[in-house]
N, C-alpha and C positions, 0 to 999 in steps of 0.2 A: 504889662504889669504896672501897677500904681506904686510909686516909691514915696515913702513918707518924707516930709521935709525935716523931721526931727532926727536926732541921733541920740540914742539912749545909752551909748557906750560909757558915758561918765557915771552911770548908775551902777556899773559892775565893779566889784572889788576883785574877786578871784575866780568868778564863774568861768568854767570851761565851755564857752559857747562855740559850737563846732563850725561847720562849713558854710553857714548861711551867708548870703551876700550882704545882709544888713544884720546888725546885732539883734537877736531875738531871744527873749528870756522867758522861760517857763517858771511860773510861780506855783508851788504846791502848798495847799492849805491843809492843816490838820482838821479832823472832824470837829464840829461845833459842840460845845458842852464842856464837861470836865477835861482839863488840858492833858494832852498826851503828845509829846514832841516827836514820836518815832517817825512819822511820815515826813516831817520837816527835816529831820536829820538825814534820812535816806535821800531826799531830794537834793539837799545841799551837797551831799557826797557825790551825787551824779552830775553836778554842775548847774543845777537849777537853783532857784531861790526858795528855800524852805521857810514857811511862815507858820508859827504857832498861833492858832486862832484863840484869842482870849475875849472875843466880843461878848460871849454869853457866860463869862466867869466873873464872879466877884470875890472869889477866895484868893486873897493876896498870897498866902503862903504856898498854896498849890501852884499858883502862877509862877512865883519866884523859883520854886523847885524845878518846874518844867523848863523855864527859861535857862536856868543854870545848866541843866542837863543838855539842852539843845546847844548852848554855847560851848560846852565841853566836847561834844562829839561831832558837831558840824565842821566840815572842812572848808566850805566856801560860803557864799552869801546866805544869810539867814535873817529872820526878823520876827516881829510879832504883829498881830492885829488887835486893835483896841477899840472899845466902844466909846465914841466921842461924847456920849451923854454922861459918862461916869467919871466926873472930875476927880474925886478922891482916889479912885483906883489908878487913873493915869498919873496923877501927881506922885503917888507913892512909887510906882514902878519906874518912873523916869529917873528917880534918884538912885536906883539900884541896878540898872541894866548893865550887863557885862559889855566890855569893849567889842566882843565878837559879834554882837548884834548890829546889823547894818541898816535894817529897814524897819519902819513903822507904817503899817496900813491903818488908817484912821477912818472910822465911819463918820457920817455927817453930824455936824453940831453947829451951833450959832456962830456967825462970822467972827465975833470978838473972841470967843473961846478958841476957834480954829486958829486964828493968828497967834494967840497965846501958846497953844500947843506946838505949832510949827516952830516958833522962836525957841521954845524950850528944847525941842528935839534937835534942832540945828546946833544949838550950843553943845550938845552931846555928840555931834558928828553923825547924826542919824538922818537918813533920807526919808522923807515923808511922802507917802502915796495916799491920796484921798479916795475913798470908795464913793462912787457917785452912781446915780441911776438916771440922770437926765443931762442934757446940754446945759441947762440953767445951773445945775450944781457944778458941772465941770468948769464953767466960767467963773463961778465963785472960788473954786479951788485955785485956778490960775491967778486970779486977783489976789488971793491970800498968800501966794508964794510957795505952794506945794511943789515937790520935785517930780511928781507924776500922778497919774489918775488910774484908778481901777474901775472900769465901767461894767456895771452888772446889768445884763439884758434880762428880758422877761423869763427866759428859760432857767435861770439860776435859782439857787435856794435862798430863803430869807427875804430881806428887803430887795426888791428888784425893780427894774424900770418898766414903764408901760410898753416900750418898744423892744423888739428883739435885739439880741446882742450885735448882730452884724449891721443892722440899721443904725443903732446907737453909735457904734464905732465910727461909721462913715460920717455921721453928723458931727461928732467931736473932732475927728481928724481934719475935717474941712474948715474948722474955725479956730483950732487950738494947736499950738506947736509943742506942747508938753508930751512926753512919752505916755502912751495909753496901753494898759493891759486890759484884756477883755475876758469877762467871766460869764458863763452861761452857754450851754450848747456846744462846748468845745470838744472835738474829737480829732482823730487822726487826719481827717480830710478838711474839716472846717477850720482847723488851725492854719492851714495854708491860705485859705481865703482871708483870714484875719491878717496874716502877714502881708499879703499883696494889697490890702486896703490901708495899710499903714500902721498896724499895731506894733507896739514895742515888745509885746509878748502876750501870752495867754495864761489863764488861771485854771488849775485843776483842783477839784475838791471831791465832789461826789464820785467822779470817775475813778478815784483811787481807793475806794472803800472796800474792795475785794482783793486787794493786793496782800502779799504775805505780811507786810508791815502793819496792816490795819487790824486792830484788836477789837472786834465787835462780837456780840453774842451770835451764836449760830442762827437763831431765828431771825435776827435782823439781816444777816448776810443772805439768808435764803430769800427773804422778801426783796432785797436789792437785786439779787441774781435773776429774779423773774421779771424785773421792771422793763417796760418799753417806753416809759415817759408819761403815759396817760394816767398813771397812778398819783401824780402830784396834783395839788389844788392851789390855785392862786387866789388869795383873798384880796379883792380889789375894792379900794375906797377912792375917793377923789384925790387924796393926797398920798396914800400908801398902797403899795402892792407887795404882798408877802406870800412867798411860795413855800408850802410844806408838803410832806407826804400824807396822803389821805388814808389814815388808818381805819379802814372800814371794819366794823365788827367789834371795835373797842368800846367797852361800857362807858368809860370816861372819854368824852368826846371833846378834846381841846380845841379843835377847829371851830366848833359851834360857839365856844366861849370867845374865841378870837374874832369871829364875825360880829358878835354882840359888842365886843370891845371896840372894834373899828367904828361901828355906828355911833357909839358914845363919844369916842375921841374926836371924830370928825366935826363935832359941834363946837369944839374949842375955837376961840377967836385967834389965838396965837397957834394955829393948828400945826404948821409945818414941823416945829421942833417938839411941841408937847405930845404930838401923836407918836413920834419916834420914841420919846422918853416913856410914854405910857405903855407902849408895846414892850419895850425892854423890861420895864419893871414887872409887867404882868407875866411874861413868859420865861424870863431868865432861868428860873428854877426848874422849868420843865424841859428845856432844850437839852436833849441827850439821845444818842442812838442806842437805847436799851429797850427792853421789852416791857417796861412798866406801863401800866394803863395810862398814866398821866404824861408820859413822855411825848414831846413834840419832836418829830424827825424833820430836820431841815435838809431836805433833799431836792435837788433840781431835776429837771427833765433829763439832764445829761447823766444822771445815775444809770440810765439805760445802757450806757457804754461800759459800765464797770465790769460786767461779767465777761464780755468779749476781750476787753483789754487785759484783765487778770488772767484769763485762760491762755492768751497768746504771749503775754510779756511777763507775767508773774509778779514782778517787783515794781516799786515806785520808780527806781532809777531807770529800769528798762523802758517803762512807759514814757518818761521824760525824754529819753534818748530817741525813742521811736517817733515822738511828736516832732522833734527837730529834724530827724532824717526824712520824715514824711513831707515836711514843707519843701525841702530841697528836691525831693523826688517829684513832687507835684509841679514845681516850677519848671523842672527839666521836661516833664511830660507836656505841660502846656506850651512850652516853646517849640517842642518837636511836632506836636499835633496841630497847633494853630487852629483850634476847633471853631473859632469865630470868624475864620477867614471866609471870603467869598467862595462860593461853589465848593464848600466842604462836603464830606460824604453825606451828612444829614441834610444840608441844603439841597444837594443833588437829589436825594430820595424824596424830598418835599416838592422839588421843582421850583425852588425859590433861589434868590441870589444869596441870602444869608441864612445860617442855621438858627433862625430866631422865630419863635412862635408867639403870636399875640394872644394872650389869654382872654377868654370871654369876660366881658364886663357889662353888667346890667346898666342901662341908661348911658352907656358910652359906646360900646361896640354893637349897638342895635340900630345903627343907621348906615346906609350903603356908602355914603361919602367917606365916613371914617374907615370903613373896611377897605374901600378902594385906595385910600391914602396909605394904609399899612402895606397893601400888596404892591403899590407903586414904589414904596421905599425898600422893597426886597424881602419882606418877612411873610410868614404864613398867617393870614388873618382868620379870626373866628367870630362869627355873628353870635351874640348872646341871645338865646331864645327865652331864657328864664321862664316866666309864666305867661308869655305872650300867647294869645289865642291862635288857633290854626289859620284863620283868615289873615291875621296880621303877619304871621310867619310867612305865609304864601306871598304877601305883598313885599315884605322885606327881602326875601330870598330872590324874588323876581328882579328887584332893583339891583341886588348884588350881582346876580348872574349876568345882567345886562351890562354892568360897568366893567366886570372883570373878564368877561369873555372866557378864554381858555386858561386863564391863570388859576392856580389852585387856591382853594379857600375851604373853610370848614364851618361847622355849627357847634355851639356849646349847648348841651342838653342837660336838664335836670332829671335824673332817673327816678326821683321820688315824687314827681308830679303825679296827680291822680290820673288813672288810666285813660279816662276820656280825653283829657287835655294832652296827655302824652301821645295818644294815637292820632289826634288831629294834627299835632305838630309833625308827626312822622309822615303823614300823607302829604303835607306841604314840602317836606324834605325830599320825598320821593319824586315830586314834580320838578325839582330843580337840580338834583344830583350833585351836591357838593362832594368834594373828594375826601374830606376828613370830618371827624367828629371828636369832641371831647365830652365824655360822659362823667358827670359828677353825681355822687349819691345814688349810683345805679347798682345793678346786679349783673352777675356773669351772663345770664341769659340775654339781657339787653345788649351786652357787648357782642355776643354771637350774632344776634339779629341784625345789628348795625353792620357788622363785617359782612354778613351775607348779602346785604344790599349794596356792597361795594364801597362802604365808607371805612377808611382806615381809622380805627378808633383808639384814642388815647383815654385811659382810665385815670380819672382824677383821684389821687390817693392822699388822704389826710392821716392815715394810721397804717403802720406796717402790719398790724395784726390781721388785717383782712386781705392782704396782698396774696397770700398763698391760695386763697379761694379763687381768685381771678386767674392766677397762673395755671392752676390745675384745670381750669375750664378753657385754656388756650389763649388768654389775653397776653399780648407781648409788648404793648405800648403803654407807658405809664407817665403821669405827671405827678411829681411829689410836691406837696405844699405843707409847710410847717404850721 
């Protein structure tokens, strides 16, 4: 287990963080759009940090009313999230925040403004967490004197990073000692991975939208309840990545407007901050989880967890508690099983020293020397056949077979290759008899054919929605890729 060098205990006022070996805090965000503190209040009462999301709000009176309600009913740590581009809004709220508010999460703004805000919030005894989407932004936050970082990976909603949450977390923790909360793709199991990688905590938002405390229209709840994560759309520019729910069939199509906006804003010379400001101004009035045609739903891929979490745990508090308990359970399980040990059950079944599989990589694992080195190190290697001709496959596999002898190895096959190429590759595979195959983009019939040839076949899965089809046809080995 990787232990973080930082200690985030100084950020907790009264939170009842349970049995974890290192302090780990769950942040629960209210839905974006018109403010409603209910989820933040429930999270605070359960020992988590409840945050009222005001990023997409410019109604000062509504914001003040919601803040006061949260401050009145929250029992432990609570805070607000503010749009770093909205100076008048921030300035006004800073002067009227109740003492019960502990945290401010601030979105990115220019360095001079960031330092100004941090100083002002610190004067009011507020802890400042900067929302960032890259290591570069994290370093800016550290230099500016923030108390912590909220790192948003590509799976999250709204402004997101180019990299996935877990990769971004590892990048930041390797170079920065500040506490880091991670947002995007967080569920019962991935929270434990974030803990072991050094996170100070995780952020829940879309995952909580079907709880009893979430007051959304039924039609919105039904849409979220059906999600598997593929329904979201990430609008990618060279500077900004922005994830929304893809509302297909809506006459007013906000995402097309956003795509056009992104292209226009990317032309600005002072792009970094003008783009953020431009997006905020354009869509602020549209961000809401309602059924209006013009509404932009800020939902992350992790909204796919909402239905199962709500079905099992019902409330915000129970989900927050389950996250903390799951981390402890996973740590105990990992210690007892030691699944990466030499000669584990998976390693034994593969005939390798370690339970590690090297994935097929075009232009990397398509040479015998590389494959031999992987096998020598104790893992199960796979030759990437990609779109290689049958003759070249025959030559490569002959070299691999000669170097590896009786040691196990496999081939990575693209099931969607045209039939003539696929069949020519299969003839070469038959001639050299590898022990394993990884099939990507294939069909159940291809898995059955490979298994019939004696190749233990792993099916490469990029979407859970097609998995049932393979299971029903008898497939039992799967590789999951996000």
